[in-house]
BARONU-695568 format. One line per field, with one value per residue: residue in one letter; residue number from 1; x, y, z of N, C-alpha, C, O in turn. Coordinates in nm, 3 decimals. Each point is the difference from the previous one (the first is absolute). Layout:
// residues N
rest: (a; ...) $
nr: (NUM; ...) $
n.px: (X; ...) $
n.py: (Y; ...) $
n.pz: (Z; ...) $
ca.px: (X; ...) $
ca.py: (Y; ...) $
ca.pz: (Z; ...) $
c.px: (X; ...) $
c.py: (Y; ...) $
c.pz: (Z; ...) $
o.px: (X; ...) $
o.py: (Y; ...) $
o.pz: (Z; ...) $
This chain:
// residues 165
rest: (m; a; d; k; a; a; s; a; y; r; t; i; s; e; a; g; k; e; t; g; l; p; a; h; v; l; r; f; w; e; s; k; f; s; q; l; r; p; v; k; r; a; g; g; r; r; l; y; r; p; q; d; i; s; l; v; l; a; l; k; h; l; l; y; e; e; g; f; t; i; k; g; a; q; k; y; l; k; d; h; g; v; t; a; l; i; d; q; v; e; q; g; a; g; p; q; l; a; a; p; v; s; g; a; d; a; s; q; s; q; p; l; a; r; d; e; t; g; a; d; a; s; d; e; a; p; l; f; a; s; a; n; l; t; d; g; d; k; p; h; a; d; a; q; k; q; r; l; l; e; q; l; s; q; a; k; a; a; l; d; a; v; r; r; a) $
nr: (1; 2; 3; 4; 5; 6; 7; 8; 9; 10; 11; 12; 13; 14; 15; 16; 17; 18; 19; 20; 21; 22; 23; 24; 25; 26; 27; 28; 29; 30; 31; 32; 33; 34; 35; 36; 37; 38; 39; 40; 41; 42; 43; 44; 45; 46; 47; 48; 49; 50; 51; 52; 53; 54; 55; 56; 57; 58; 59; 60; 61; 62; 63; 64; 65; 66; 67; 68; 69; 70; 71; 72; 73; 74; 75; 76; 77; 78; 79; 80; 81; 82; 83; 84; 85; 86; 87; 88; 89; 90; 91; 92; 93; 94; 95; 96; 97; 98; 99; 100; 101; 102; 103; 104; 105; 106; 107; 108; 109; 110; 111; 112; 113; 114; 115; 116; 117; 118; 119; 120; 121; 122; 123; 124; 125; 126; 127; 128; 129; 130; 131; 132; 133; 134; 135; 136; 137; 138; 139; 140; 141; 142; 143; 144; 145; 146; 147; 148; 149; 150; 151; 152; 153; 154; 155; 156; 157; 158; 159; 160; 161; 162; 163; 164; 165) $
n.px: (-7.252; -0.148; 0.191; 0.002; -0.160; 0.193; -0.180; 0.019; -0.176; 0.141; -0.172; -0.137; -0.173; -0.179; -0.039; -0.151; -0.190; -0.100; -0.086; -0.218; -0.242; 0.076; -0.226; 0.039; 0.072; -0.182; -0.122; 0.178; 0.089; -0.120; -0.031; 0.118; -0.160; -0.010; 0.202; -0.023; 0.019; -0.143; 0.016; -0.051; -0.001; -0.141; -0.105; 0.071; -0.130; 0.093; -0.033; 0.103; 0.129; 0.031; -0.053; -0.220; -0.173; -0.083; -0.203; -0.196; -0.141; -0.145; -0.186; -0.042; -0.108; -0.163; -0.192; -0.115; 0.024; -0.083; -0.255; -0.151; 0.071; -0.132; 0.081; 0.014; -0.071; 0.001; 0.127; 0.124; -0.210; 0.111; 0.176; -0.114; -0.055; -0.253; -0.103; -0.007; -0.105; -0.201; -0.025; 0.014; -0.208; -0.105; 0.089; -0.178; -0.098; -0.187; -0.145; 0.002; 0.124; -0.181; 0.024; 0.158; -0.096; -0.046; 0.192; -0.085; -0.055; 0.138; -0.044; -0.125; 0.150; -0.059; 0.136; -0.181; -0.125; 0.100; -0.064; -0.002; -0.195; -0.018; -0.142; -0.005; 0.068; -0.159; -0.178; 0.120; 0.150; 0.090; -0.133; -0.184; 0.167; 0.124; -0.198; -0.018; 0.020; -0.024; 0.065; -0.082; -0.167; 0.102; 0.175; -0.030; -0.130; 0.213; 0.039; -0.118; 0.151; 0.209; -0.084; -0.007; 0.097; 0.122; -0.069; -0.034; 0.213; -0.070; -0.110; 0.160; 0.221; -0.114; -0.021; 0.198; 0.097; -0.149; 0.073; 0.199; -0.008) $
n.py: (4.538; 0.165; 0.092; -0.184; 0.095; 0.145; 0.196; -0.039; -0.003; -0.175; -0.028; -0.158; 0.027; 0.152; -0.139; -0.166; 0.035; 0.079; -0.068; -0.055; 0.031; -0.185; -0.033; -0.202; 0.075; 0.052; -0.083; -0.025; 0.134; 0.115; -0.190; 0.142; 0.027; 0.051; -0.024; -0.183; 0.202; -0.169; 0.156; -0.038; -0.004; 0.133; -0.114; 0.138; 0.210; -0.209; 0.093; 0.017; 0.023; 0.222; 0.152; -0.036; 0.075; 0.191; -0.052; -0.042; 0.113; 0.071; 0.027; 0.132; 0.200; 0.124; 0.035; 0.076; 0.154; 0.164; -0.093; 0.175; 0.029; -0.166; -0.208; -0.047; -0.118; -0.123; -0.209; -0.016; -0.139; -0.120; -0.134; -0.060; -0.195; 0.028; 0.175; -0.069; -0.123; 0.130; 0.110; -0.036; 0.011; 0.064; -0.029; -0.184; 0.069; -0.004; -0.138; 0.148; -0.194; -0.138; 0.200; -0.041; -0.236; 0.196; -0.012; 0.126; 0.231; 0.126; 0.008; 0.184; 0.185; -0.181; 0.168; -0.034; 0.128; 0.035; 0.214; -0.002; 0.051; -0.220; 0.025; -0.127; -0.227; -0.130; -0.112; 0.150; -0.149; 0.133; -0.162; 0.114; 0.000; -0.181; 0.079; 0.189; -0.239; 0.228; 0.045; 0.216; -0.078; 0.042; 0.107; 0.213; 0.037; 0.024; 0.217; 0.169; 0.046; 0.095; 0.139; -0.054; 0.026; 0.220; 0.088; -0.016; 0.042; 0.158; 0.177; 0.051; 0.057; 0.232; 0.015; -0.005; 0.227; 0.095; -0.047; 0.122; 0.192) $
n.pz: (7.871; 0.026; -0.050; 0.148; 0.036; -0.019; -0.028; -0.215; 0.072; 0.155; -0.104; 0.106; -0.101; -0.081; 0.135; -0.056; -0.125; 0.198; 0.197; -0.025; -0.022; 0.112; -0.149; -0.144; -0.182; -0.044; -0.200; -0.147; -0.179; -0.120; -0.054; -0.132; -0.173; 0.206; -0.058; 0.018; -0.114; -0.123; -0.134; 0.200; -0.212; 0.019; 0.200; 0.171; -0.033; -0.100; 0.172; -0.211; 0.218; -0.023; 0.117; -0.067; -0.160; 0.039; 0.103; -0.127; -0.104; 0.214; -0.005; -0.196; 0.058; 0.132; -0.137; -0.194; 0.130; 0.195; -0.110; -0.069; 0.214; -0.067; 0.072; -0.272; -0.182; 0.140; 0.068; -0.181; -0.040; 0.113; -0.098; -0.204; -0.042; 0.057; 0.177; 0.170; 0.207; 0.058; 0.194; 0.232; 0.036; 0.128; 0.226; 0.079; 0.201; 0.024; 0.049; 0.189; -0.054; 0.185; 0.162; -0.101; 0.008; 0.124; 0.012; 0.123; -0.140; -0.117; 0.190; 0.027; -0.086; -0.036; -0.084; -0.164; -0.032; -0.260; 0.064; -0.208; -0.038; -0.005; -0.202; -0.057; 0.004; -0.133; 0.156; 0.086; 0.071; -0.067; -0.093; -0.063; -0.040; -0.102; -0.121; 0.009; -0.045; 0.002; -0.205; -0.062; -0.109; -0.193; -0.049; -0.091; -0.134; -0.125; -0.036; -0.138; -0.151; 0.111; -0.061; -0.220; -0.199; 0.056; -0.157; -0.230; 0.064; -0.004; -0.011; -0.165; -0.068; -0.041; -0.250; 0.000; 0.005; -0.123; -0.269; -0.014; -0.017) $
ca.px: (-0.042; 0.073; 0.076; -0.050; 0.086; 0.026; -0.027; -0.122; -0.028; -0.077; -0.030; 0.079; -0.004; 0.060; 0.116; 0.078; 0.054; 0.049; 0.082; 0.090; 0.030; -0.142; -0.086; 0.007; 0.099; -0.028; -0.080; 0.050; 0.114; -0.135; -0.026; 0.142; 0.078; -0.120; 0.014; -0.084; -0.165; -0.082; -0.125; -0.144; -0.135; -0.118; 0.055; 0.122; 0.050; 0.094; 0.061; 0.142; 0.015; 0.121; 0.084; -0.024; 0.090; 0.146; 0.063; -0.008; 0.144; 0.125; 0.022; 0.035; 0.191; 0.043; 0.021; 0.050; 0.115; 0.096; -0.004; -0.008; -0.121; -0.169; 0.038; 0.130; -0.027; -0.139; 0.068; 0.049; -0.039; -0.002; 0.083; 0.036; -0.174; -0.005; 0.068; 0.196; -0.022; -0.033; 0.089; 0.157; -0.001; -0.034; 0.152; 0.089; 0.085; -0.020; -0.014; 0.114; 0.018; 0.084; 0.104; 0.018; -0.040; 0.114; -0.024; -0.109; -0.054; 0.092; -0.004; -0.162; -0.048; 0.078; -0.041; 0.107; 0.120; 0.028; 0.051; 0.101; 0.046; 0.020; -0.120; -0.125; -0.099; -0.133; -0.083; -0.041; 0.058; 0.014; 0.020; 0.072; 0.002; -0.073; 0.049; 0.074; 0.145; 0.123; 0.128; 0.108; -0.111; -0.013; 0.075; -0.089; -0.081; 0.077; 0.053; -0.094; -0.069; 0.071; -0.060; -0.128; 0.044; 0.060; -0.150; -0.044; 0.070; 0.009; -0.120; -0.057; 0.034; -0.069; -0.122; 0.057; 0.042; -0.128; -0.005; 0.078; -0.015) $
ca.py: (0.065; 0.085; 0.053; 0.061; 0.129; -0.038; 0.014; -0.120; -0.144; -0.085; -0.134; -0.093; -0.053; 0.110; 0.003; -0.089; 0.025; 0.152; -0.047; -0.148; -0.057; -0.056; 0.060; -0.105; 0.057; 0.120; -0.057; -0.097; 0.072; 0.088; -0.048; -0.007; 0.150; 0.062; 0.138; -0.026; 0.017; 0.043; 0.064; -0.058; 0.048; -0.097; -0.129; -0.074; 0.007; 0.121; 0.161; 0.037; 0.120; 0.056; -0.078; -0.103; -0.024; 0.012; -0.105; -0.132; 0.027; 0.011; -0.181; -0.052; 0.019; -0.064; -0.177; -0.042; 0.080; -0.047; -0.082; 0.025; -0.112; 0.112; 0.044; 0.113; 0.158; 0.007; 0.097; 0.066; 0.111; 0.051; 0.065; 0.105; 0.087; 0.028; 0.017; -0.018; -0.100; 0.041; 0.123; -0.107; -0.046; 0.120; 0.062; -0.118; 0.001; -0.137; 0.036; -0.035; -0.082; 0.061; -0.078; -0.129; 0.001; 0.010; 0.009; -0.060; -0.137; -0.098; -0.048; -0.121; -0.072; -0.041; -0.015; -0.117; 0.013; 0.140; 0.034; 0.097; 0.088; -0.030; -0.014; -0.129; -0.089; -0.023; -0.056; 0.102; 0.000; -0.039; -0.109; 0.041; 0.193; 0.022; -0.162; 0.035; 0.005; -0.032; -0.101; 0.041; 0.022; -0.208; -0.034; 0.009; -0.094; -0.097; 0.017; 0.016; -0.175; -0.080; 0.063; -0.091; -0.129; -0.048; 0.046; -0.094; -0.103; 0.077; -0.019; -0.185; -0.089; 0.026; -0.090; -0.136; -0.045; 0.035; -0.080; -0.069; 0.045) $
ca.pz: (0.138; 0.011; 0.091; 0.110; 0.064; 0.097; 0.116; -0.009; 0.043; -0.075; 0.004; 0.040; -0.128; -0.039; 0.111; -0.045; -0.112; -0.025; 0.053; -0.089; 0.119; 0.014; 0.144; 0.123; 0.126; 0.054; 0.156; 0.092; 0.047; 0.043; 0.116; 0.064; -0.003; 0.053; -0.074; -0.140; 0.032; -0.123; 0.073; -0.023; -0.031; 0.032; -0.037; 0.013; -0.120; 0.030; -0.093; -0.009; -0.006; -0.083; 0.089; 0.022; -0.061; 0.041; 0.134; -0.056; -0.088; 0.075; 0.027; -0.074; -0.041; 0.116; 0.026; -0.112; -0.083; 0.088; 0.037; 0.112; 0.074; 0.041; 0.103; 0.012; -0.069; 0.131; 0.079; -0.076; -0.001; 0.135; 0.075; -0.065; -0.058; -0.154; -0.079; -0.052; -0.113; -0.141; -0.069; -0.108; -0.120; -0.126; -0.045; -0.096; 0.079; 0.057; 0.126; 0.092; 0.097; 0.099; 0.074; 0.080; 0.105; 0.059; 0.125; 0.072; -0.049; -0.046; 0.076; -0.004; -0.128; -0.038; -0.128; -0.074; -0.061; -0.010; -0.184; -0.029; 0.104; 0.142; 0.021; 0.067; -0.126; 0.081; -0.121; -0.035; -0.099; -0.114; -0.045; -0.105; -0.057; -0.149; -0.054; -0.093; 0.060; -0.101; 0.017; 0.087; 0.132; 0.032; 0.076; 0.142; 0.013; 0.030; 0.176; 0.082; -0.025; 0.036; 0.145; 0.007; -0.007; 0.099; 0.085; 0.030; 0.020; 0.166; 0.037; -0.008; 0.107; 0.113; 0.014; -0.007; 0.159; 0.081; -0.054; 0.047; 0.126) $
c.px: (0.142; 0.072; -0.018; 0.093; 0.099; -0.030; -0.141; -0.021; 0.016; -0.006; 0.072; 0.083; 0.134; 0.127; 0.070; 0.064; 0.124; 0.135; 0.082; -0.031; -0.171; -0.066; 0.011; 0.145; -0.009; -0.090; 0.075; 0.069; -0.110; 0.021; 0.136; 0.075; -0.074; 0.042; -0.058; -0.153; -0.011; -0.155; -0.084; -0.135; -0.114; 0.038; 0.120; 0.098; 0.169; 0.072; 0.134; 0.001; 0.124; 0.116; 0.008; 0.109; 0.186; 0.054; -0.015; 0.165; 0.177; -0.041; 0.003; 0.185; 0.081; -0.007; 0.048; 0.112; 0.088; 0.030; 0.004; -0.145; -0.116; 0.046; 0.153; -0.083; -0.154; 0.137; 0.051; -0.108; -0.042; 0.059; 0.054; -0.141; 0.011; 0.065; 0.170; -0.001; -0.025; 0.131; 0.131; -0.048; -0.027; 0.099; 0.085; 0.139; -0.071; 0.001; 0.149; -0.034; 0.047; 0.140; 0.018; -0.014; 0.140; -0.064; -0.096; -0.085; 0.078; 0.037; -0.141; 0.020; 0.115; 0.023; 0.081; 0.151; 0.031; 0.034; 0.141; 0.046; -0.042; -0.135; -0.080; -0.134; -0.088; -0.088; -0.070; 0.082; -0.031; 0.065; 0.072; -0.054; -0.050; 0.006; 0.072; 0.151; 0.130; 0.114; 0.076; -0.082; 0.023; 0.115; -0.115; -0.074; 0.001; 0.019; -0.121; -0.103; 0.069; -0.031; -0.148; 0.026; 0.054; -0.107; -0.071; 0.056; 0.019; -0.154; -0.027; 0.062; -0.028; -0.125; 0.047; 0.026; -0.097; -0.109; 0.062; -0.036; -0.162) $
c.py: (0.132; -0.027; 0.083; 0.126; -0.070; -0.024; -0.082; -0.077; -0.110; -0.119; -0.077; -0.073; 0.111; 0.037; -0.112; 0.043; 0.093; -0.075; -0.150; -0.075; -0.073; 0.047; -0.046; 0.041; 0.092; -0.007; -0.099; 0.107; 0.063; -0.134; -0.054; 0.160; 0.079; 0.132; -0.029; -0.020; 0.108; 0.038; -0.127; 0.022; -0.063; -0.152; -0.024; 0.016; 0.104; 0.138; -0.020; 0.160; -0.020; -0.072; -0.133; -0.055; 0.004; -0.078; -0.082; 0.020; -0.012; -0.126; -0.070; -0.033; -0.110; -0.131; -0.035; 0.030; -0.042; -0.102; -0.029; -0.143; 0.115; 0.032; 0.076; 0.128; 0.032; 0.069; 0.111; 0.102; 0.012; 0.075; 0.117; 0.092; -0.030; 0.099; 0.021; -0.114; 0.034; 0.091; -0.113; -0.097; 0.121; 0.052; -0.076; -0.027; -0.126; 0.008; -0.038; -0.061; 0.067; -0.089; -0.128; 0.069; -0.024; 0.014; -0.113; -0.107; -0.071; -0.095; -0.111; -0.049; -0.117; -0.035; -0.100; 0.052; 0.192; 0.001; 0.063; 0.109; -0.040; 0.066; -0.063; 0.007; 0.085; 0.016; 0.141; 0.088; -0.028; -0.118; 0.014; 0.130; -0.013; -0.133; 0.050; 0.085; 0.053; -0.073; 0.096; -0.055; -0.216; 0.006; 0.035; -0.090; -0.133; -0.024; -0.029; -0.202; -0.058; 0.062; -0.026; -0.125; -0.084; 0.057; -0.124; -0.099; 0.013; -0.071; -0.160; -0.036; 0.031; -0.111; -0.128; 0.007; 0.011; -0.160; -0.173; -0.006; -0.058) $
c.pz: (0.043; 0.086; 0.116; 0.062; 0.103; 0.113; 0.046; 0.085; -0.117; 0.037; 0.016; -0.153; -0.020; 0.110; -0.033; -0.110; 0.020; 0.045; -0.066; 0.129; -0.066; 0.147; 0.110; 0.093; -0.004; 0.135; 0.115; 0.052; 0.103; 0.141; 0.049; 0.064; 0.081; -0.057; -0.121; 0.036; -0.098; 0.070; -0.064; -0.030; 0.006; -0.101; -0.031; -0.131; 0.032; -0.056; 0.054; 0.011; -0.079; 0.160; 0.038; -0.137; 0.011; 0.115; -0.074; -0.083; 0.098; 0.069; -0.072; -0.039; 0.122; 0.017; -0.101; -0.036; 0.102; 0.082; 0.176; 0.047; 0.051; 0.141; 0.044; -0.015; 0.126; 0.048; -0.055; -0.003; 0.140; 0.034; -0.095; -0.021; -0.159; -0.070; -0.011; -0.157; -0.145; -0.023; -0.045; -0.088; -0.105; -0.037; -0.077; 0.135; 0.038; 0.157; 0.043; 0.075; 0.100; 0.021; 0.066; 0.177; 0.122; 0.176; 0.105; -0.117; -0.057; 0.091; -0.054; -0.130; -0.047; -0.145; -0.025; -0.092; 0.054; -0.122; -0.005; 0.080; 0.140; 0.068; 0.085; -0.127; 0.080; -0.104; -0.031; -0.119; -0.147; -0.061; -0.131; -0.050; -0.110; -0.050; -0.144; 0.044; -0.094; 0.056; 0.131; 0.158; 0.032; 0.104; 0.151; -0.032; 0.029; 0.179; 0.077; -0.041; 0.066; 0.150; 0.011; 0.044; 0.164; 0.134; -0.003; 0.004; 0.172; -0.006; -0.023; 0.111; 0.150; 0.015; -0.026; 0.151; 0.081; 0.011; 0.110; 0.160; 0.091) $
o.px: (0.117; -0.059; -0.009; 0.122; -0.046; 0.052; -0.052; 0.112; -0.049; 0.090; 0.113; 0.118; 0.118; 0.069; 0.120; 0.123; 0.093; 0.096; 0.121; 0.092; -0.083; 0.056; -0.010; 0.009; 0.114; 0.016; -0.054; -0.004; 0.023; 0.029; 0.000; 0.083; -0.059; -0.096; -0.011; -0.059; 0.052; -0.055; -0.003; -0.067; 0.028; 0.053; 0.026; 0.088; 0.013; 0.044; 0.013; -0.057; 0.038; 0.061; 0.104; 0.110; 0.086; 0.122; 0.111; 0.109; 0.109; 0.099; 0.022; 0.085; 0.090; 0.077; 0.099; 0.044; 0.081; 0.097; 0.060; -0.072; 0.023; -0.018; 0.045; 0.001; -0.057; 0.006; -0.043; 0.039; -0.092; -0.039; 0.077; -0.014; 0.095; 0.070; 0.051; 0.037; 0.076; 0.064; 0.037; 0.091; 0.056; 0.015; 0.101; 0.103; 0.101; 0.082; 0.061; -0.082; 0.089; 0.039; -0.085; 0.032; 0.072; -0.118; 0.017; -0.011; -0.027; 0.059; 0.014; -0.055; 0.100; -0.059; 0.107; 0.107; -0.026; 0.040; 0.055; 0.113; -0.011; 0.005; -0.018; -0.068; 0.029; 0.028; -0.102; -0.041; -0.072; 0.120; 0.112; -0.118; -0.092; 0.082; 0.039; 0.035; 0.068; 0.011; 0.068; 0.057; -0.039; -0.049; -0.023; 0.044; -0.084; -0.012; -0.004; -0.089; -0.054; 0.046; -0.058; -0.032; -0.030; 0.009; -0.019; -0.077; 0.051; 0.001; -0.076; -0.070; 0.035; -0.038; -0.102; -0.031; 0.028; -0.062; -0.069; -0.006; -0.023) $
o.py: (-0.038; -0.069; 0.122; -0.015; -0.100; -0.087; -0.007; -0.051; 0.020; -0.040; 0.025; -0.036; -0.023; 0.095; 0.023; 0.005; 0.002; 0.003; -0.021; -0.047; 0.060; 0.029; 0.056; -0.024; 0.040; 0.029; -0.024; -0.005; -0.041; 0.072; -0.090; 0.032; 0.028; 0.078; 0.104; -0.091; 0.111; -0.067; -0.023; 0.013; -0.119; -0.004; -0.075; -0.079; 0.112; -0.004; -0.017; 0.062; -0.115; -0.105; -0.044; -0.051; -0.087; -0.011; -0.052; -0.049; -0.030; -0.067; -0.114; -0.084; -0.083; -0.071; -0.067; -0.071; -0.089; -0.017; -0.076; -0.053; 0.112; 0.118; 0.040; 0.098; 0.097; 0.122; 0.087; 0.116; 0.082; 0.100; 0.080; 0.121; -0.020; -0.018; 0.046; 0.011; -0.041; -0.017; -0.022; -0.054; -0.004; 0.040; 0.033; -0.046; -0.070; 0.082; -0.083; 0.051; 0.085; -0.104; -0.027; 0.108; -0.099; 0.009; -0.116; -0.122; -0.117; -0.070; -0.118; -0.106; 0.072; -0.104; -0.029; -0.061; 0.049; -0.089; 0.026; 0.014; 0.099; 0.018; 0.096; 0.096; 0.085; 0.051; -0.022; 0.094; -0.100; 0.022; -0.047; 0.035; 0.080; -0.087; -0.100; 0.114; -0.093; -0.046; -0.064; 0.022; -0.070; -0.067; -0.084; -0.088; -0.066; -0.102; -0.082; -0.063; -0.111; -0.072; 0.014; -0.059; -0.115; -0.032; -0.052; -0.091; -0.099; -0.123; -0.075; -0.045; -0.082; -0.048; -0.067; -0.099; -0.045; -0.038; -0.096; -0.108; 0.037) $
o.pz: (0.001; 0.083; -0.014; -0.001; 0.056; 0.071; 0.112; 0.007; -0.112; 0.074; -0.041; 0.008; 0.025; -0.038; 0.010; 0.006; -0.080; -0.077; -0.008; 0.066; -0.068; 0.105; 0.109; 0.120; 0.025; 0.118; 0.108; 0.123; 0.114; 0.096; 0.083; 0.085; -0.104; 0.005; -0.065; 0.059; 0.008; 0.088; -0.121; 0.103; -0.009; -0.110; -0.094; -0.035; 0.048; -0.115; 0.121; -0.091; -0.023; -0.021; 0.048; 0.019; -0.015; 0.004; 0.009; 0.027; -0.049; 0.031; 0.041; -0.031; -0.015; 0.065; 0.030; -0.091; -0.027; 0.074; 0.077; -0.084; 0.047; 0.032; 0.107; 0.075; -0.052; -0.009; 0.076; 0.016; -0.001; 0.060; 0.053; 0.015; -0.076; -0.100; -0.102; -0.117; -0.088; -0.104; -0.115; -0.063; -0.109; -0.115; -0.062; -0.049; 0.004; 0.040; -0.068; 0.077; -0.011; -0.053; 0.085; 0.049; -0.014; 0.037; -0.036; 0.008; 0.028; -0.082; -0.030; -0.029; 0.003; -0.030; 0.054; -0.003; 0.110; -0.076; 0.107; 0.047; 0.071; 0.122; 0.075; -0.039; 0.084; -0.109; -0.065; -0.069; -0.008; 0.017; -0.022; 0.012; -0.019; 0.028; -0.061; 0.029; -0.042; 0.114; 0.081; 0.107; 0.093; 0.091; 0.087; 0.075; 0.062; 0.068; 0.091; 0.058; -0.001; 0.089; 0.107; 0.104; 0.032; 0.118; 0.110; -0.031; 0.052; 0.004; 0.061; 0.090; 0.085; 0.106; -0.015; 0.067; 0.111; 0.099; 0.035; 0.059; 0.115) $
């Protein structure tokens, strides 16, 4: 089979091969990200446009490489938009996380821990930047693991207190 032109539409199996994702993941992401809307032909056959492929690759980067949750990725897309995300990922910059909440909004959220810079830890921030750590990354990963362990210990203590009450 000959390679398609860059501007050609792709079936879900072709999109899966190009992005390295199985078809069921692509269908699931369609249900979670309203911005991902491939063209549907008669009978429900999906055709992915080049911009759909770019969005899938950007989402894959957010979720698999940056460690975002689906909820965090949805919030990122809502706050920054599809074009900004695709541009950042294509430029190799990756997404820039939002600044910590301050002022009146800060009193409504009570984070369990803070990172080295003093910024609030949140569920939208990635827990693990990458599974491939180099020797230089290990101290950072160890600090990250320690923060997570502290958060889990605090959550366990809170649950124990509720059970005793």
